[in-house]
C-alpha positions as protocol buffer text, in pm:
chain_id: "A"
residue {
  index: 1
  type: MET
  ca { x: 10192 y: 10732 z: 10808 }
}
residue {
  index: 2
  type: ALA
  ca { x: 10466 y: 10610 z: 10576 }
}
residue {
  index: 3
  type: ARG
  ca { x: 10540 y: 10578 z: 10185 }
}
residue {
  index: 4
  type: TYR
  ca { x: 10598 y: 10215 z: 10084 }
}
residue {
  index: 5
  type: GLN
  ca { x: 10778 y: 10109 z: 9759 }
}
residue {
  index: 6
  type: VAL
  ca { x: 10648 y: 9783 z: 9648 }
}
residue {
  index: 7
  type: THR
  ca { x: 10760 y: 9553 z: 9399 }
}
residue {
  index: 8
  type: ILE
  ca { x: 10482 y: 9336 z: 9249 }
}
residue {
  index: 9
  type: ALA
  ca { x: 10456 y: 9056 z: 8980 }
}
residue {
  index: 10
  type: TYR
  ca { x: 10147 y: 8956 z: 8778 }
}
residue {
  index: 11
  type: ASP
  ca { x: 10027 y: 8720 z: 8518 }
}
residue {
  index: 12
  type: GLY
  ca { x: 9852 y: 8945 z: 8281 }
}
residue {
  index: 13
  type: THR
  ca { x: 9643 y: 8689 z: 8105 }
}
residue {
  index: 14
  type: CYS
  ca { x: 9333 y: 8761 z: 8253 }
}
residue {
  index: 15
  type: PHE
  ca { x: 9364 y: 9138 z: 8315 }
}
residue {
  index: 16
  type: GLN
  ca { x: 9229 y: 9423 z: 8092 }
}
residue {
  index: 17
  type: GLY
  ca { x: 9576 y: 9593 z: 8147 }
}
residue {
  index: 18
  type: PHE
  ca { x: 9750 y: 9732 z: 8456 }
}
residue {
  index: 19
  type: GLN
  ca { x: 9539 y: 10082 z: 8518 }
}
residue {
  index: 20
  type: ARG
  ca { x: 9236 y: 10096 z: 8688 }
}
residue {
  index: 21
  type: GLN
  ca { x: 8940 y: 10126 z: 8424 }
}
residue {
  index: 22
  type: GLY
  ca { x: 8544 y: 10224 z: 8470 }
}
residue {
  index: 23
  type: GLY
  ca { x: 8299 y: 9964 z: 8510 }
}
residue {
  index: 24
  type: ARG
  ca { x: 8369 y: 9613 z: 8564 }
}
residue {
  index: 25
  type: ALA
  ca { x: 8691 y: 9590 z: 8368 }
}
residue {
  index: 26
  type: ARG
  ca { x: 8936 y: 9364 z: 8607 }
}
residue {
  index: 27
  type: THR
  ca { x: 9272 y: 9563 z: 8640 }
}
residue {
  index: 28
  type: VAL
  ca { x: 9609 y: 9490 z: 8861 }
}
residue {
  index: 29
  type: GLN
  ca { x: 9558 y: 9813 z: 8993 }
}
residue {
  index: 30
  type: ALA
  ca { x: 9209 y: 9775 z: 9093 }
}
residue {
  index: 31
  type: GLU
  ca { x: 9284 y: 9434 z: 9276 }
}
residue {
  index: 32
  type: ILE
  ca { x: 9564 y: 9558 z: 9482 }
}
residue {
  index: 33
  type: GLU
  ca { x: 9381 y: 9883 z: 9577 }
}
residue {
  index: 34
  type: ALA
  ca { x: 9121 y: 9632 z: 9706 }
}
residue {
  index: 35
  type: ALA
  ca { x: 9363 y: 9443 z: 9895 }
}
residue {
  index: 36
  type: LEU
  ca { x: 9499 y: 9771 z: 10029 }
}
residue {
  index: 37
  type: GLN
  ca { x: 9160 y: 9897 z: 10160 }
}
residue {
  index: 38
  type: ARG
  ca { x: 9122 y: 9584 z: 10348 }
}
residue {
  index: 39
  type: LEU
  ca { x: 9432 y: 9704 z: 10552 }
}
residue {
  index: 40
  type: GLY
  ca { x: 9285 y: 10025 z: 10605 }
}
residue {
  index: 41
  type: TRP
  ca { x: 9398 y: 10237 z: 10313 }
}
residue {
  index: 42
  type: LEU
  ca { x: 9217 y: 10545 z: 10242 }
}
residue {
  index: 43
  type: GLY
  ca { x: 9414 y: 10691 z: 9916 }
}
residue {
  index: 44
  type: PRO
  ca { x: 9240 y: 10789 z: 9626 }
}
residue {
  index: 45
  type: ALA
  ca { x: 9495 y: 10565 z: 9398 }
}
residue {
  index: 46
  type: ILE
  ca { x: 9825 y: 10419 z: 9416 }
}
residue {
  index: 47
  type: LEU
  ca { x: 10117 y: 10524 z: 9221 }
}
residue {
  index: 48
  type: TYR
  ca { x: 10308 y: 10338 z: 8977 }
}
residue {
  index: 49
  type: ALA
  ca { x: 10605 y: 10296 z: 8723 }
}
residue {
  index: 50
  type: GLY
  ca { x: 10407 y: 10246 z: 8410 }
}
residue {
  index: 51
  type: ARG
  ca { x: 10108 y: 10091 z: 8251 }
}
residue {
  index: 52
  type: THR
  ca { x: 10069 y: 9762 z: 8112 }
}
residue {
  index: 53
  type: ASP
  ca { x: 9851 y: 9645 z: 7828 }
}
residue {
  index: 54
  type: ALA
  ca { x: 9579 y: 9380 z: 7877 }
}
residue {
  index: 55
  type: GLY
  ca { x: 9792 y: 9055 z: 7845 }
}
residue {
  index: 56
  type: VAL
  ca { x: 10091 y: 9155 z: 7940 }
}
residue {
  index: 57
  type: HIS
  ca { x: 10306 y: 9026 z: 8238 }
}
residue {
  index: 58
  type: ALA
  ca { x: 10534 y: 9162 z: 8518 }
}
residue {
  index: 59
  type: ALA
  ca { x: 10779 y: 9030 z: 8715 }
}
residue {
  index: 60
  type: GLY
  ca { x: 10908 y: 9330 z: 8873 }
}
residue {
  index: 61
  type: GLN
  ca { x: 10635 y: 9650 z: 8856 }
}
residue {
  index: 62
  type: VAL
  ca { x: 10696 y: 9884 z: 9092 }
}
residue {
  index: 63
  type: ILE
  ca { x: 10421 y: 10063 z: 9275 }
}
residue {
  index: 64
  type: ALA
  ca { x: 10398 y: 10305 z: 9585 }
}
residue {
  index: 65
  type: PHE
  ca { x: 10141 y: 10420 z: 9850 }
}
residue {
  index: 66
  type: ASP
  ca { x: 10097 y: 10624 z: 10197 }
}
residue {
  index: 67
  type: LEU
  ca { x: 9950 y: 10381 z: 10479 }
}
residue {
  index: 68
  type: ASP
  ca { x: 9937 y: 10412 z: 10831 }
}
residue {
  index: 69
  type: TRP
  ca { x: 10080 y: 10074 z: 10914 }
}
residue {
  index: 70
  type: ALA
  ca { x: 10198 y: 9979 z: 11273 }
}
residue {
  index: 71
  type: HIS
  ca { x: 10390 y: 9654 z: 11189 }
}
residue {
  index: 72
  type: SER
  ca { x: 10702 y: 9569 z: 10989 }
}
residue {
  index: 73
  type: SER
  ca { x: 10722 y: 9582 z: 10616 }
}
residue {
  index: 74
  type: GLU
  ca { x: 10752 y: 9191 z: 10584 }
}
residue {
  index: 75
  type: ASP
  ca { x: 10419 y: 9162 z: 10794 }
}
residue {
  index: 76
  type: LEU
  ca { x: 10247 y: 9433 z: 10507 }
}
residue {
  index: 77
  type: ARG
  ca { x: 10391 y: 9224 z: 10218 }
}
residue {
  index: 78
  type: ARG
  ca { x: 10224 y: 8922 z: 10395 }
}
residue {
  index: 79
  type: ALA
  ca { x: 9915 y: 9065 z: 10457 }
}
residue {
  index: 80
  type: LEU
  ca { x: 9893 y: 9199 z: 10116 }
}
residue {
  index: 81
  type: ASN
  ca { x: 9963 y: 8860 z: 9963 }
}
residue {
  index: 82
  type: ALA
  ca { x: 9673 y: 8711 z: 10192 }
}
residue {
  index: 83
  type: TYR
  ca { x: 9424 y: 8915 z: 9994 }
}
residue {
  index: 84
  type: LEU
  ca { x: 9551 y: 8962 z: 9663 }
}
residue {
  index: 85
  type: PRO
  ca { x: 9428 y: 8692 z: 9401 }
}
residue {
  index: 86
  type: ASP
  ca { x: 9646 y: 8426 z: 9289 }
}
residue {
  index: 87
  type: ASP
  ca { x: 9766 y: 8606 z: 8994 }
}
residue {
  index: 88
  type: VAL
  ca { x: 9927 y: 8895 z: 9173 }
}
residue {
  index: 89
  type: ALA
  ca { x: 10183 y: 8886 z: 9430 }
}
residue {
  index: 90
  type: VAL
  ca { x: 10398 y: 9141 z: 9616 }
}
residue {
  index: 91
  type: LYS
  ca { x: 10766 y: 9039 z: 9640 }
}
residue {
  index: 92
  type: VAL
  ca { x: 10938 y: 9322 z: 9816 }
}
residue {
  index: 93
  type: VAL
  ca { x: 10808 y: 9597 z: 10052 }
}
residue {
  index: 94
  type: ARG
  ca { x: 11024 y: 9860 z: 10207 }
}
residue {
  index: 95
  type: GLU
  ca { x: 10939 y: 10219 z: 10353 }
}
residue {
  index: 96
  type: ALA
  ca { x: 11057 y: 10494 z: 10086 }
}
residue {
  index: 97
  type: SER
  ca { x: 11093 y: 10872 z: 10100 }
}
residue {
  index: 98
  type: PRO
  ca { x: 10790 y: 11071 z: 10132 }
}
residue {
  index: 99
  type: HIS
  ca { x: 10826 y: 11207 z: 9797 }
}
residue {
  index: 100
  type: PHE
  ca { x: 10914 y: 10896 z: 9602 }
}
residue {
  index: 101
  type: HIS
  ca { x: 10713 y: 10829 z: 9296 }
}
residue {
  index: 102
  type: PRO
  ca { x: 10781 y: 10501 z: 9093 }
}
residue {
  index: 103
  type: ARG
  ca { x: 10733 y: 10675 z: 8777 }
}
residue {
  index: 104
  type: TYR
  ca { x: 10912 y: 10999 z: 8793 }
}
residue {
  index: 105
  type: HIS
  ca { x: 11200 y: 10863 z: 8966 }
}
residue {
  index: 106
  type: ALA
  ca { x: 11266 y: 10582 z: 8750 }
}
residue {
  index: 107
  type: VAL
  ca { x: 11605 y: 10605 z: 8537 }
}
residue {
  index: 108
  type: GLY
  ca { x: 11545 y: 10274 z: 8320 }
}
residue {
  index: 109
  type: ARG
  ca { x: 11318 y: 9979 z: 8276 }
}
residue {
  index: 110
  type: ALA
  ca { x: 11375 y: 9632 z: 8173 }
}
residue {
  index: 111
  type: TYR
  ca { x: 11156 y: 9417 z: 7923 }
}
residue {
  index: 112
  type: SER
  ca { x: 11169 y: 9072 z: 7775 }
}
residue {
  index: 113
  type: TYR
  ca { x: 10970 y: 8902 z: 7506 }
}
residue {
  index: 114
  type: ARG
  ca { x: 10935 y: 8544 z: 7434 }
}
residue {
  index: 115
  type: LEU
  ca { x: 10837 y: 8387 z: 7109 }
}
residue {
  index: 116
  type: TYR
  ca { x: 10858 y: 8036 z: 6963 }
}
residue {
  index: 117
  type: ALA
  ca { x: 10849 y: 7923 z: 6591 }
}
residue {
  index: 118
  type: ALA
  ca { x: 10632 y: 7639 z: 6521 }
}
residue {
  index: 119
  type: PRO
  ca { x: 10354 y: 7569 z: 6233 }
}
residue {
  index: 120
  type: ASP
  ca { x: 10114 y: 7461 z: 6491 }
}
residue {
  index: 121
  type: ARG
  ca { x: 9967 y: 7608 z: 6808 }
}
residue {
  index: 122
  type: ASP
  ca { x: 10094 y: 7473 z: 7190 }
}
residue {
  index: 123
  type: PRO
  ca { x: 9816 y: 7618 z: 7445 }
}
residue {
  index: 124
  type: LEU
  ca { x: 10072 y: 7574 z: 7738 }
}
residue {
  index: 125
  type: ARG
  ca { x: 10322 y: 7787 z: 7550 }
}
residue {
  index: 126
  type: ASP
  ca { x: 10078 y: 8015 z: 7432 }
}
residue {
  index: 127
  type: ARG
  ca { x: 9993 y: 8181 z: 7734 }
}
residue {
  index: 128
  type: TYR
  ca { x: 10361 y: 8338 z: 7797 }
}
residue {
  index: 129
  type: ALA
  ca { x: 10493 y: 8336 z: 7453 }
}
residue {
  index: 130
  type: TRP
  ca { x: 10409 y: 8434 z: 7089 }
}
residue {
  index: 131
  type: ARG
  ca { x: 10406 y: 8153 z: 6830 }
}
residue {
  index: 132
  type: VAL
  ca { x: 10534 y: 8264 z: 6466 }
}
residue {
  index: 133
  type: TRP
  ca { x: 10593 y: 8074 z: 6152 }
}
residue {
  index: 134
  type: PRO
  ca { x: 10762 y: 8072 z: 5898 }
}
residue {
  index: 135
  type: ASP
  ca { x: 11067 y: 8011 z: 6154 }
}
residue {
  index: 136
  type: VAL
  ca { x: 11318 y: 8303 z: 6237 }
}
residue {
  index: 137
  type: ASP
  ca { x: 11680 y: 8319 z: 6190 }
}
residue {
  index: 138
  type: LEU
  ca { x: 11892 y: 8404 z: 6512 }
}
residue {
  index: 139
  type: ALA
  ca { x: 12166 y: 8592 z: 6355 }
}
residue {
  index: 140
  type: ARG
  ca { x: 11921 y: 8821 z: 6152 }
}
residue {
  index: 141
  type: LEU
  ca { x: 11737 y: 8874 z: 6490 }
}
residue {
  index: 142
  type: GLN
  ca { x: 12075 y: 8947 z: 6643 }
}
residue {
  index: 143
  type: ALA
  ca { x: 12184 y: 9199 z: 6355 }
}
residue {
  index: 144
  type: ALA
  ca { x: 11848 y: 9378 z: 6387 }
}
residue {
  index: 145
  type: ALA
  ca { x: 11885 y: 9429 z: 6749 }
}
residue {
  index: 146
  type: ARG
  ca { x: 12217 y: 9579 z: 6698 }
}
residue {
  index: 147
  type: TRP
  ca { x: 12052 y: 9884 z: 6507 }
}
residue {
  index: 148
  type: ILE
  ca { x: 11819 y: 9934 z: 6823 }
}
residue {
  index: 149
  type: GLU
  ca { x: 12110 y: 10027 z: 7078 }
}
residue {
  index: 150
  type: GLY
  ca { x: 12182 y: 10385 z: 7120 }
}
residue {
  index: 151
  type: GLN
  ca { x: 11953 y: 10716 z: 7143 }
}
residue {
  index: 152
  type: HIS
  ca { x: 11736 y: 10739 z: 6833 }
}
residue {
  index: 153
  type: ASP
  ca { x: 11420 y: 10910 z: 6770 }
}
residue {
  index: 154
  type: PHE
  ca { x: 11173 y: 10581 z: 6783 }
}
residue {
  index: 155
  type: ALA
  ca { x: 10863 y: 10763 z: 6641 }
}
residue {
  index: 156
  type: ALA
  ca { x: 10837 y: 10457 z: 6372 }
}
residue {
  index: 157
  type: PHE
  ca { x: 10801 y: 10220 z: 6684 }
}
residue {
  index: 158
  type: GLY
  ca { x: 10543 y: 10383 z: 6925 }
}
residue {
  index: 159
  type: ALA
  ca { x: 10412 y: 10723 z: 7036 }
}
residue {
  index: 160
  type: PRO
  ca { x: 10456 y: 10927 z: 7376 }
}
residue {
  index: 161
  type: MET
  ca { x: 10153 y: 10911 z: 7623 }
}
residue {
  index: 162
  type: LYS
  ca { x: 10064 y: 11279 z: 7569 }
}
residue {
  index: 163
  type: PRO
  ca { x: 10085 y: 11447 z: 7202 }
}
residue {
  index: 164
  type: GLY
  ca { x: 10376 y: 11644 z: 7155 }
}
residue {
  index: 165
  type: ARG
  ca { x: 10602 y: 11468 z: 7383 }
}
residue {
  index: 166
  type: SER
  ca { x: 10946 y: 11372 z: 7267 }
}
residue {
  index: 167
  type: THR
  ca { x: 10984 y: 11037 z: 7073 }
}
residue {
  index: 168
  type: VAL
  ca { x: 11368 y: 11008 z: 7170 }
}
residue {
  index: 169
  type: ARG
  ca { x: 11481 y: 10714 z: 7401 }
}
residue {
  index: 170
  type: ARG
  ca { x: 11779 y: 10550 z: 7497 }
}
residue {
  index: 171
  type: VAL
  ca { x: 11841 y: 10187 z: 7469 }
}
residue {
  index: 172
  type: TYR
  ca { x: 12150 y: 10054 z: 7640 }
}
residue {
  index: 173
  type: ARG
  ca { x: 12087 y: 9701 z: 7583 }
}
residue {
  index: 174
  type: ALA
  ca { x: 11890 y: 9507 z: 7326 }
}
residue {
  index: 175
  type: SER
  ca { x: 11972 y: 9128 z: 7231 }
}
residue {
  index: 176
  type: TRP
  ca { x: 11809 y: 8787 z: 7185 }
}
residue {
  index: 177
  type: GLU
  ca { x: 11890 y: 8444 z: 7317 }
}
residue {
  index: 178
  type: VAL
  ca { x: 11776 y: 8084 z: 7256 }
}
residue {
  index: 179
  type: LEU
  ca { x: 11634 y: 7916 z: 7575 }
}
residue {
  index: 180
  type: GLU
  ca { x: 11642 y: 7554 z: 7672 }
}
residue {
  index: 181
  type: ASP
  ca { x: 11299 y: 7484 z: 7523 }
}
residue {
  index: 182
  type: ALA
  ca { x: 11452 y: 7633 z: 7197 }
}
residue {
  index: 183
  type: SER
  ca { x: 11207 y: 7938 z: 7232 }
}
residue {
  index: 184
  type: LEU
  ca { x: 11366 y: 8266 z: 7145 }
}
residue {
  index: 185
  type: ARG
  ca { x: 11393 y: 8581 z: 7412 }
}
residue {
  index: 186
  type: PHE
  ca { x: 11419 y: 8913 z: 7349 }
}
residue {
  index: 187
  type: ARG
  ca { x: 11576 y: 9153 z: 7667 }
}
residue {
  index: 188
  type: ILE
  ca { x: 11594 y: 9505 z: 7616 }
}
residue {
  index: 189
  type: VAL
  ca { x: 11690 y: 9795 z: 7870 }
}
residue {
  index: 190
  type: ALA
  ca { x: 11614 y: 10176 z: 7820 }
}
residue {
  index: 191
  type: ASN
  ca { x: 11577 y: 10476 z: 7982 }
}
residue {
  index: 192
  type: ALA
  ca { x: 11208 y: 10489 z: 7911 }
}
residue {
  index: 193
  type: PHE
  ca { x: 10956 y: 10351 z: 7657 }
}
residue {
  index: 194
  type: LEU
  ca { x: 10700 y: 10494 z: 7418 }
}
residue {
  index: 195
  type: TYR
  ca { x: 10361 y: 10285 z: 7404 }
}
residue {
  index: 196
  type: HIS
  ca { x: 10385 y: 9977 z: 7213 }
}
residue {
  index: 197
  type: MET
  ca { x: 10743 y: 10037 z: 7160 }
}
residue {
  index: 198
  type: VAL
  ca { x: 10862 y: 9690 z: 7255 }
}
residue {
  index: 199
  type: ARG
  ca { x: 10618 y: 9457 z: 7080 }
}
residue {
  index: 200
  type: ARG
  ca { x: 10638 y: 9696 z: 6775 }
}
residue {
  index: 201
  type: LEU
  ca { x: 11024 y: 9642 z: 6769 }
}
residue {
  index: 202
  type: VAL
  ca { x: 10984 y: 9276 z: 6822 }
}
residue {
  index: 203
  type: TYR
  ca { x: 10724 y: 9232 z: 6538 }
}
residue {
  index: 204
  type: ILE
  ca { x: 10950 y: 9419 z: 6275 }
}
residue {
  index: 205
  type: GLN
  ca { x: 11226 y: 9229 z: 6413 }
}
residue {
  index: 206
  type: VAL
  ca { x: 11053 y: 8907 z: 6363 }
}
residue {
  index: 207
  type: LEU
  ca { x: 10996 y: 9043 z: 6000 }
}
residue {
  index: 208
  type: VAL
  ca { x: 11367 y: 9047 z: 5979 }
}
residue {
  index: 209
  type: GLY
  ca { x: 11426 y: 8706 z: 6111 }
}
residue {
  index: 210
  type: GLN
  ca { x: 11173 y: 8576 z: 5845 }
}
residue {
  index: 211
  type: ALA
  ca { x: 11387 y: 8767 z: 5578 }
}
residue {
  index: 212
  type: LYS
  ca { x: 11086 y: 8977 z: 5491 }
}
residue {
  index: 213
  type: LEU
  ca { x: 11285 y: 9263 z: 5568 }
}
residue {
  index: 214
  type: PRO
  ca { x: 11679 y: 9303 z: 5581 }
}
residue {
  index: 215
  type: PRO
  ca { x: 11808 y: 9410 z: 5931 }
}
residue {
  index: 216
  type: GLU
  ca { x: 11891 y: 9748 z: 5820 }
}
residue {
  index: 217
  type: ALA
  ca { x: 11539 y: 9832 z: 5775 }
}
residue {
  index: 218
  type: ILE
  ca { x: 11522 y: 9935 z: 6177 }
}
residue {
  index: 219
  type: GLY
  ca { x: 11805 y: 10165 z: 6116 }
}
residue {
  index: 220
  type: GLU
  ca { x: 11648 y: 10333 z: 5809 }
}
residue {
  index: 221
  type: ALA
  ca { x: 11324 y: 10379 z: 6025 }
}
residue {
  index: 222
  type: LEU
  ca { x: 11488 y: 10515 z: 6290 }
}
residue {
  index: 223
  type: ARG
  ca { x: 11628 y: 10767 z: 6032 }
}
residue {
  index: 224
  type: GLY
  ca { x: 11294 y: 10823 z: 5897 }
}
residue {
  index: 225
  type: GLU
  ca { x: 11415 y: 10670 z: 5580 }
}
residue {
  index: 226
  type: ARG
  ca { x: 11179 y: 10398 z: 5561 }
}
residue {
  index: 227
  type: ILE
  ca { x: 10836 y: 10315 z: 5657 }
}
residue {
  index: 228
  type: LEU
  ca { x: 10751 y: 9994 z: 5823 }
}
residue {
  index: 229
  type: PRO
  ca { x: 10480 y: 9746 z: 5763 }
}
residue {
  index: 230
  type: PRO
  ca { x: 10180 y: 9801 z: 6067 }
}
residue {
  index: 231
  type: GLY
  ca { x: 10163 y: 9525 z: 6332 }
}
residue {
  index: 232
  type: LEU
  ca { x: 10243 y: 9463 z: 6685 }
}
residue {
  index: 233
  type: ALA
  ca { x: 10389 y: 9128 z: 6856 }
}
residue {
  index: 234
  type: ALA
  ca { x: 10080 y: 8940 z: 7078 }
}
residue {
  index: 235
  type: ALA
  ca { x: 10091 y: 9105 z: 7417 }
}
residue {
  index: 236
  type: ARG
  ca { x: 10132 y: 8753 z: 7600 }
}
residue {
  index: 237
  type: GLY
  ca { x: 10502 y: 8731 z: 7531 }
}
residue {
  index: 238
  type: LEU
  ca { x: 10565 y: 9055 z: 7691 }
}
residue {
  index: 239
  type: VAL
  ca { x: 10708 y: 9075 z: 8078 }
}
residue {
  index: 240
  type: LEU
  ca { x: 10807 y: 9361 z: 8263 }
}
residue {
  index: 241
  type: GLU
  ca { x: 11124 y: 9280 z: 8424 }
}
residue {
  index: 242
  type: ARG
  ca { x: 11250 y: 9550 z: 8626 }
}
residue {
  index: 243
  type: VAL
  ca { x: 11222 y: 9906 z: 8716 }
}
residue {
  index: 244
  type: TYR
  ca { x: 11567 y: 10064 z: 8779 }
}
residue {
  index: 245
  type: TYR
  ca { x: 11606 y: 10365 z: 9036 }
}
residue {
  index: 246
  type: PRO
  ca { x: 11910 y: 10605 z: 9114 }
}
residue {
  index: 247
  type: GLU
  ca { x: 12036 y: 10359 z: 9372 }
}
residue {
  index: 248
  type: ASP
  ca { x: 12066 y: 10091 z: 9126 }
}
residue {
  index: 249
  type: GLU
  ca { x: 12270 y: 10290 z: 8852 }
}
residue {
  index: 250
  type: GLN
  ca { x: 12569 y: 10045 z: 8942 }
}
residue {
  index: 251
  type: GLY
  ca { x: 12401 y: 9777 z: 8786 }
}
residue {
  index: 252
  type: PHE
  ca { x: 12465 y: 9977 z: 8480 }
}
residue {
  index: 253
  type: GLU
  ca { x: 12809 y: 9986 z: 8455 }
}
residue {
  index: 254
  type: PRO
  ca { x: 12882 y: 9722 z: 8217 }
}
residue {
  index: 255
  type: LEU
  ca { x: 12679 y: 9924 z: 7978 }
}
residue {
  index: 256
  type: GLY
  ca { x: 12934 y: 10216 z: 8013 }
}
residue {
  index: 257
  type: GLU
  ca { x: 12698 y: 10530 z: 8069 }
}
residue {
  index: 258
  type: SER
  ca { x: 12472 y: 10694 z: 8316 }
}
residue {
  index: 259
  type: LEU
  ca { x: 12097 y: 10664 z: 8335 }
}
residue {
  index: 260
  type: ILE
  ca { x: 12020 y: 10954 z: 8518 }
}
residue {
  index: 261
  type: ALA
  ca { x: 11842 y: 11225 z: 8321 }
}
residue {
  index: 262
  type: SER
  ca { x: 11577 y: 10974 z: 8158 }
}
residue {
  index: 263
  type: GLY
  ca { x: 11266 y: 10991 z: 8042 }
}
residue {
  index: 264
  type: ASP
  ca { x: 10944 y: 10945 z: 8274 }
}
residue {
  index: 265
  type: GLU
  ca { x: 10715 y: 10746 z: 8060 }
}
residue {
  index: 266
  type: ASP
  ca { x: 10696 y: 10362 z: 7998 }
}
residue {
  index: 267
  type: CYS
  ca { x: 10431 y: 10163 z: 7823 }
}
residue {
  index: 268
  type: GLY
  ca { x: 10638 y: 9910 z: 7680 }
}
């Protein structure tokens, strides 16, 4: 019996979120566990780095499970992909410590969010991006993102999974970029995220980009000096890009600080 650490990707469009639910709701966890059961897995539930909401995608979600498997990790990757549906794929499989937990041992997470500005919908783009209108100003978005970096109380932008938990998080990087198709992508790396935190941050930044709020409104909200209008960016633009572990810490050297002793929640 060995514990396996597995990186997966999925298109969240047709899922009711990652976490298994009662009834007939289709979830990523349920599909993975069904595939594992066909390989002789008898566990009660897989472990995972974080939940994602209905419609949210992932390029680097991490799961773990114990399995009595007599073949190589690469054989396990191929076997799982043979049983998984087309909108879920295993990217990497490796043996891990028997005590490895993808959520509690994570020291950082990276999300991206994609949007485009247009007066009319585009069905092909709308699967993975949020359409906004009026247009947004990139310079204003970048100015807003600068307020997000650092350690702050993000209570105005999300909630902890359990009442009473801390809402303080450290954001290592937050920035916007223009893609080749003229859409915009927001990238954010933090030690952990509150429930709906990324979608809330994007929504407020879009209001800044549309000149409906000043960039400093984010700083004022972080200090508890301003109440922001309600709203969330659409789930379809959000992607969990990567989960970081202590062995990945060198990848954060450009940020100039350590990720160790981070939070343990993540809900994007």
